[in-house]
C-alpha positions in Angstrom: -17.4 16.9 -10.2 -13.7 17.6 -10.4 -11.6 15.8 -13.1 -9.7 13.9 -10.5 -12.9 12.7 -8.8 -14.5 11.7 -12.1 -11.3 10.0 -13.3 -11.1 8.1 -10.0 -14.8 7.1 -10.2 -14.3 5.9 -13.8 -11.2 4.0 -12.7 -12.8 2.2 -9.8 -15.9 1.3 -11.8 -13.8 -0.2 -14.6 -11.9 -2.6 -12.2 -13.3 -5.9 -11.1 -13.2 -6.9 -7.5 -10.5 -9.5 -6.7 -10.6 -11.1 -3.3 -8.1 -13.9 -3.9 -5.4 -12.0 -2.0 -7.4 -9.9 0.4 -7.3 -12.2 3.4 -3.6 -12.9 3.0 -2.7 -9.2 2.6 -4.8 -8.2 5.7 -3.0 -10.9 7.7 0.3 -9.7 6.4 -0.6 -6.1 7.4 -1.6 -7.2 10.9 1.5 -9.3 11.4 3.8 -6.5 10.1 2.2 -4.0 12.5 2.6 -6.4 15.4 6.3 -7.0 14.6 7.6 -3.6 13.4 7.1 0.1 13.8 5.2 2.1 11.1 8.5 3.7 10.1 10.2 0.3 9.7 7.3 -1.0 7.7 7.3 2.1 5.5 11.1 1.7 4.8 10.6 -2.0 4.0 7.8 -1.1 1.6 9.9 1.5 -0.1 12.5 -1.2 -0.7 9.7 -3.4 -2.2 8.6 -0.5 -4.4 12.1 0.0 -5.8 12.3 -3.7 -6.5 8.9 -3.7 -8.1 9.9 -0.7 -10.3 12.7 -2.8 -11.7 10.2 -5.4 -12.9 8.5 -2.8 -15.1 11.1 -0.2 -16.3 9.8 2.8 -18.1 11.0 3.9 -21.6 13.4 6.8 -21.4 11.5 10.1 -21.9 12.5 13.6 -22.5 10.3 15.5 -20.1 7.8 15.2 -17.3 4.9 14.5 -19.6 6.8 11.6 -21.1 7.4 10.3 -17.6 3.7 10.7 -16.6 2.6 8.9 -19.8 5.0 6.0 -19.3 4.2 5.7 -15.6 0.5 5.7 -16.2 0.9 3.0 -18.9 2.8 0.8 -16.4 0.4 1.5 -13.6 -2.6 0.7 -15.8 -1.0 -2.6 -16.8 -1.1 -3.7 -13.1 -4.3 -1.9 -12.1 -2.5 0.4 -9.7 -4.2 3.7 -10.3 -2.8 6.7 -12.0 -0.5 9.7 -11.5 -0.4 13.3 -12.4 3.0 15.0 -12.5 3.4 18.8 -12.2 6.4 21.1 -12.3 6.1 23.5 -9.4 9.4 25.4 -10.2 11.4 24.5 -7.1 9.9 21.0 -6.9 8.0 18.4 -8.9 4.7 17.1 -7.5 3.4 13.6 -8.1 -0.2 13.0 -7.2 -1.1 9.3 -7.3 -4.7 8.3 -7.1 -6.5 4.9 -6.8 -3.7 2.7 -5.6 -5.3 -0.4 -4.0 -3.5 0.2 -0.7 -6.7 0.6 1.4 -8.3 -2.5 0.0 -5.1 -4.6 0.3 -3.8 -3.5 3.7 -6.6 -1.6 5.4 -7.2 2.1 6.2 -4.8 2.0 9.2 -2.0 1.0 6.9 -2.2 3.8 4.4 0.7 5.9 5.8 3.2 3.0 5.7 1.8 1.2 2.7 2.3 4.3 0.5 6.0 3.6 0.9 5.5 1.2 -2.0 4.7 4.1 -4.2 7.5 6.2 -2.9 10.0 3.4 -3.7 8.4 2.9 -7.1 8.7 6.5 -8.1 12.2 6.8 -6.6 13.5 4.0 -8.8 11.7 5.1 -11.9 13.1 8.6 -11.5 16.7 7.2 -11.0 16.3 5.1 -14.1 15.3 8.2 -16.0 18.4 10.0 -14.8 17.1 12.2 -12.0 19.9 13.9 -10.1 20.9 11.9 -7.0 20.9 15.0 -4.9 17.1 15.2 -5.2 14.8 13.4 -2.8 11.2 12.2 -3.1 9.0 12.7 0.0 5.4 12.1 0.7 3.5 15.2 1.6 0.7 14.6 4.1 -1.6 11.6 4.3 -3.8 10.0 1.6 -6.7 12.3 0.7 -10.2 11.9 -0.6 -12.2 9.0 -1.9 -9.4 8.1 -4.3 -6.8 8.0 -1.5 -4.7 10.4 -3.5 -1.1 10.4 -2.2 1.1 13.4 -2.9 4.9 13.3 -3.3 7.4 16.0 -3.9 10.8 15.7 -5.7 13.2 18.4 -4.6 16.5 19.2 -3.0 17.0 18.3 0.6 17.0 22.0 1.4 13.4 22.3 0.1 12.2 20.1 3.0 14.3 21.8 5.7 
């Protein structure tokens, strides 16, 4: 079993099921999709993610490993999975696994609900002093049993 799969399995097994909000969040998901386009919902969720990040600021770090450690501590404190950060030279990759997006909003909502994570990382990176000319973009759809979502931080030219 791959480290990511084993880590994801360990994570899910260590978390209790909590259904207190499931009905409300599914109703919210259904209402949002009835009222807005997927792009509009994603943009709204990115705004929510940025606001959420401000409620749990990260300690200033010196490098990507410091960022990864601080982000994982914050994510663990709210049971929102975990992230691996990797410098790819011309970009930085963020792979977030085990966010409770599917359980909260349903499988059909994964593409727009991941806007929460995008906003969260954008704000955290800005707080850490990331250059404003860099952008964070999701790469593809959620993958695998852990719904791993990949993001890249790079210059706008990288994505052109």
